[in-house]
C-alpha positions as CSV (number, residue, x, y, z in Angstrom):
1,M,-30.4,-138.2,20.7
2,N,-27.6,-136.0,21.8
3,N,-29.1,-132.9,19.6
4,S,-32.4,-133.4,21.2
5,Y,-30.9,-132.9,24.8
6,H,-29.0,-129.9,24.0
7,T,-31.6,-127.9,21.8
8,P,-34.0,-126.9,25.0
9,S,-30.9,-125.8,26.8
10,L,-29.6,-123.5,24.2
11,I,-33.1,-122.0,23.5
12,L,-33.2,-121.3,27.1
13,A,-30.0,-119.6,27.5
14,V,-30.7,-117.4,24.3
15,G,-33.9,-116.3,25.8
16,I,-32.2,-115.3,29.4
17,H,-29.7,-113.3,27.2
18,L,-32.3,-111.8,25.2
19,G,-34.4,-110.8,28.6
20,V,-31.3,-109.5,30.2
21,V,-30.7,-106.9,27.1
22,L,-34.3,-105.8,27.2
23,F,-34.7,-105.5,30.8
24,A,-31.5,-103.2,30.4
25,L,-33.0,-101.1,27.9
26,V,-36.1,-100.8,29.6
27,A,-35.4,-100.5,33.2
28,P,-34.1,-96.9,33.0
29,L,-37.2,-95.6,31.5
30,L,-39.4,-97.4,34.1
31,L,-37.5,-96.5,37.1
32,K,-36.5,-92.8,36.1
33,T,-37.1,-90.4,39.2
34,H,-36.5,-86.7,39.7
35,R,-33.9,-86.1,42.1
36,H,-33.1,-82.8,44.0
37,I,-29.5,-81.5,43.2
38,P,-28.2,-79.2,45.9
39,E,-26.8,-75.6,45.0
40,V,-23.2,-75.6,44.7
41,Y,-21.2,-72.6,46.0
42,Q,-17.6,-72.1,44.8
43,V,-15.5,-70.5,47.1
44,R,-11.8,-69.1,46.4
45,L,-9.7,-69.4,49.5
46,Y,-6.8,-66.7,50.0
47,T,-3.3,-68.0,50.7
48,P,-1.0,-65.1,52.1
49,P,2.5,-65.2,51.0
50,Q,4.8,-67.2,53.2
51,P,7.7,-65.0,54.9
52,I,11.3,-65.6,53.5
53,P,13.3,-67.6,55.8
54,S,15.9,-65.7,57.5
55,P,19.4,-66.8,56.5
56,P,21.3,-69.1,58.9
57,P,23.3,-66.9,61.5
58,A,26.8,-66.4,60.5
59,K,29.5,-68.2,62.3
60,T,31.2,-65.8,64.7
61,A,34.7,-66.0,65.4
62,P,35.9,-66.7,68.8
63,V,36.4,-63.7,70.9
64,V,39.9,-63.1,72.0
65,P,40.5,-61.4,75.2
66,P,42.2,-58.1,74.4
67,S,45.7,-57.8,74.9
68,V,47.1,-55.2,77.4
69,E,49.3,-52.7,75.4
70,I,52.1,-51.0,77.3
71,Q,51.7,-47.5,76.6
72,A,54.8,-45.4,76.1
73,P,55.2,-42.1,77.7
74,P,53.5,-39.2,75.5
75,V,55.9,-37.6,73.2
76,E,55.6,-33.6,73.5
77,V,54.9,-32.5,69.7
78,Q,56.1,-28.9,69.1
79,S,52.9,-27.2,67.1
80,Q,54.0,-25.4,64.2
81,P,52.0,-22.4,63.1
82,V,49.6,-22.9,60.5
83,K,50.4,-20.7,57.5
84,I,46.9,-19.2,56.4
85,Q,46.8,-18.8,52.7
86,Q,46.1,-15.5,51.7
87,P,43.3,-15.2,49.3
88,V,44.0,-14.6,45.5
89,E,42.9,-11.3,44.4
90,V,40.9,-11.4,41.2
91,Q,41.6,-8.7,39.1
92,A,38.5,-7.0,37.5
93,P,38.5,-6.9,33.6
94,K,40.0,-3.9,32.4
95,A,37.3,-1.8,30.6
96,V,37.7,-1.7,26.7
97,S,38.3,1.9,25.4
98,L,36.6,2.8,22.3
99,A,38.9,5.7,21.7
100,P,41.5,4.0,19.7
101,L,38.8,2.4,17.4
102,K,37.3,5.7,17.1
103,K,40.5,6.9,16.4
104,R,41.2,4.4,13.8
105,L,38.0,4.6,11.7
106,A,38.6,8.6,11.9
107,K,41.9,7.9,10.2
108,E,40.4,5.7,7.5
109,Q,37.9,8.2,6.7
110,E,40.5,10.8,6.5
111,Q,42.5,8.5,4.1
112,K,39.5,8.0,1.9
113,E,38.7,11.7,1.7
114,D,42.5,12.3,1.1
115,K,42.3,9.6,-1.8
116,A,39.1,10.9,-3.2
117,R,40.4,14.6,-3.1
118,K,43.7,13.4,-4.7
119,S,41.3,11.6,-7.5
120,R,39.6,14.7,-7.9
121,T,42.9,16.9,-8.3
122,L,44.1,14.5,-10.7
123,A,41.1,14.7,-12.8
124,R,41.3,18.7,-12.9
125,R,44.8,18.3,-13.7
126,L,44.2,16.1,-16.6
127,E,41.4,18.1,-17.9
128,Q,43.8,21.2,-17.5
129,V,46.5,19.4,-19.5
130,E,43.7,18.4,-22.1
131,M,42.9,22.2,-22.6
132,E,46.5,23.1,-22.6
133,V,47.0,20.6,-25.5
134,K,43.8,21.6,-27.2
135,S,45.1,25.5,-26.8
136,Q,48.3,24.5,-28.1
137,Q,46.8,22.9,-31.1
138,A,44.8,25.7,-31.8
139,E,47.7,28.1,-31.5
140,E,49.9,26.1,-34.0
141,E,46.7,25.8,-36.4
142,A,46.4,29.6,-36.0
143,R,50.2,30.1,-36.7
144,A,49.9,28.0,-39.8
145,K,46.9,29.9,-40.8
146,A,48.8,33.3,-40.4
147,K,51.7,32.3,-42.1
148,E,49.8,30.8,-45.1
149,A,47.7,34.1,-45.1
150,I,50.9,36.5,-45.1
151,S,52.6,34.5,-47.6
152,K,49.5,34.7,-50.0
153,L,49.4,38.3,-49.2
154,A,53.1,38.9,-49.8
155,D,53.1,37.1,-53.0
156,L,50.1,39.0,-54.1
157,Y,51.9,42.1,-53.2
158,R,55.0,41.4,-55.1
159,T,53.1,40.5,-58.6
160,T,51.7,44.1,-58.6
161,N,53.4,46.9,-60.4
162,R,53.7,49.1,-57.4
163,A,55.1,46.8,-55.0
164,E,58.2,48.9,-54.4
165,Q,56.0,52.4,-54.1
166,I,55.9,53.6,-50.6
167,V,52.6,56.0,-50.0
168,K,54.1,57.4,-46.9
169,P,56.4,56.2,-44.0
170,G,54.8,52.8,-42.3
171,E,52.4,52.2,-45.2
172,S,52.5,50.7,-48.6
173,T,50.2,51.0,-51.7
174,P,46.8,49.7,-50.6
175,I,45.3,46.7,-51.9
176,N,41.4,46.8,-52.2
177,G,41.6,49.6,-50.1
178,T,43.3,48.3,-47.1
179,P,46.9,49.6,-46.2
180,L,49.5,47.0,-46.0
181,P,52.3,47.2,-43.4
182,A,55.8,48.4,-44.9
183,S,57.5,45.5,-43.2
184,I,55.6,43.0,-45.9
185,N,57.8,44.5,-48.4
186,G,60.8,43.2,-46.7
187,L,58.9,40.3,-45.0
188,D,60.3,41.1,-41.5
189,P,60.4,37.7,-39.5
190,A,60.3,39.0,-36.4
191,L,57.0,41.2,-37.1
192,L,55.3,38.1,-38.6
193,E,56.1,36.1,-35.6
194,A,54.8,38.6,-33.2
195,I,51.6,38.7,-35.1
196,E,51.3,34.9,-35.1
197,R,51.8,34.9,-31.3
198,Y,49.3,37.4,-30.5
199,K,46.4,36.0,-33.1
200,A,47.1,32.8,-31.0
201,R,46.9,34.2,-28.1
202,L,43.8,36.1,-29.2
203,I,42.1,33.0,-30.3
204,E,43.1,30.9,-27.0
205,H,41.2,34.2,-25.2
206,I,38.1,34.1,-27.3
207,Q,38.1,30.3,-27.2
208,K,37.2,30.3,-23.2
209,N,34.1,32.2,-24.2
210,W,32.9,30.3,-27.2
211,E,30.1,27.6,-26.2
212,L,27.3,26.4,-28.2
213,P,24.1,24.6,-26.5
214,E,24.9,21.0,-26.5
215,L,21.1,20.2,-26.8
216,H,21.1,21.5,-30.4
217,K,22.5,19.7,-33.3
218,W,24.8,22.3,-35.1
219,D,25.8,21.8,-39.0
220,E,29.6,21.2,-38.8
221,T,30.0,23.4,-42.2
222,L,28.5,26.8,-40.4
223,E,31.2,29.3,-40.8
224,A,31.3,33.0,-39.7
225,V,34.4,35.3,-40.4
226,I,34.4,38.5,-37.9
227,V,36.9,41.5,-38.6
228,L,38.4,43.1,-35.3
229,E,40.0,46.6,-34.9
230,V,42.0,46.4,-31.7
231,Q,44.1,48.9,-30.0
232,R,47.5,48.0,-28.7
233,N,46.0,47.8,-24.7
234,G,43.4,45.3,-26.0
235,T,40.5,47.5,-26.4
236,V,38.2,46.5,-29.3
237,I,37.6,49.9,-31.5
238,S,35.2,48.1,-33.9
239,S,34.0,45.0,-35.1
240,H,32.0,43.7,-37.9
241,F,30.8,40.6,-39.8
242,E,32.8,39.9,-42.9
243,K,30.9,36.7,-43.4
244,K,27.8,35.7,-41.6
245,S,26.7,31.8,-41.4
246,K,23.4,30.7,-43.0
247,D,22.2,30.1,-39.2
248,A,21.0,33.3,-37.3
249,R,21.4,31.5,-33.9
250,F,25.1,30.8,-34.4
251,N,25.9,34.5,-35.3
252,K,24.2,35.4,-32.3
253,H,26.4,33.2,-30.3
254,V,29.5,34.6,-32.1
255,T,28.6,38.1,-31.1
256,K,28.0,37.0,-27.4
257,A,31.3,35.4,-27.1
258,M,33.0,38.5,-28.5
259,E,31.3,40.6,-26.0
260,K,32.3,38.6,-23.3
261,S,36.0,38.1,-24.4
262,S,36.3,42.2,-24.4
263,P,38.6,43.6,-23.4
264,L,41.2,41.4,-25.7
265,P,44.9,40.7,-24.5
266,P,47.3,43.7,-25.1
267,F,49.8,43.5,-27.9
268,P,53.2,41.9,-27.1
269,V,56.2,44.2,-26.6
270,D,57.6,43.1,-29.9
271,L,54.5,44.3,-31.9
272,K,54.9,47.9,-32.1
273,A,51.8,48.9,-33.9
274,Q,49.4,51.0,-32.1
275,K,46.4,49.2,-33.5
276,E,46.0,45.9,-35.5
277,E,43.2,44.4,-37.5
278,I,42.7,40.7,-36.9
279,V,40.3,38.2,-38.7
280,V,38.8,35.6,-36.6
281,T,36.7,32.6,-38.1
282,F,34.2,30.7,-36.0
283,F,33.2,27.2,-36.4
284,P,31.1,25.0,-34.4
285,G,34.1,23.1,-33.4
286,G,36.7,26.0,-32.5
287,L,38.0,29.2,-33.8
288,M,40.9,30.1,-36.5
């Protein structure tokens, strides 16, 4: 009984709710209208900057009425003369003189030239000393050769049977046609020494003019012997080759050296002969 009473009410309620839902869904479509939307303008407003507020006025001190000062009578001040400072004189820089520098440079140059001059003088002196040493060696060699030759000649003369025969005063028996000095019989040492000294001096004199071209390579075994007949004053009476070398150019230079050396040195005082026959041997390295 009760269920039948509530059923129509329930159905009615459900129907009402369904109708409301359907109306809510369909009503916007049925009632849709075109509305006019007005234009919208966007305006940006300008806001000016606000002035900075001024600070509050400072508190002023209360004004104190000025006190009246009692002025003392003016004191006369004696004015002192003002010293005017004299301007300092600025000395101009002294000009640098180039004379001392030039003088020093000239002195240094003079010292260099003097040093170079001394070096050249020393070199020439050394060269002279070398020449003197060579000349002394040549003289000693010439003396030794002369002593040896005279000794051999004396020995040869003593072995002959005519050693004590005198052909005429001042001459002895000739050997190979050449007269021998009578002093060889007695072997006068003073005469032998005089002959040795003169020949050494003669070789030294000829050596100064004995020059061979350095561009040509000379054979050291070349030898040329020349015989000179010399007067007491050094005049060459005659000369001839006792032995010529195998090189004609070498012989030509020997002749040229003898021509340059004429006249020869005079005889020394202790060599009393009026003329002498001197034999000189030429080698590429010197004389003998």
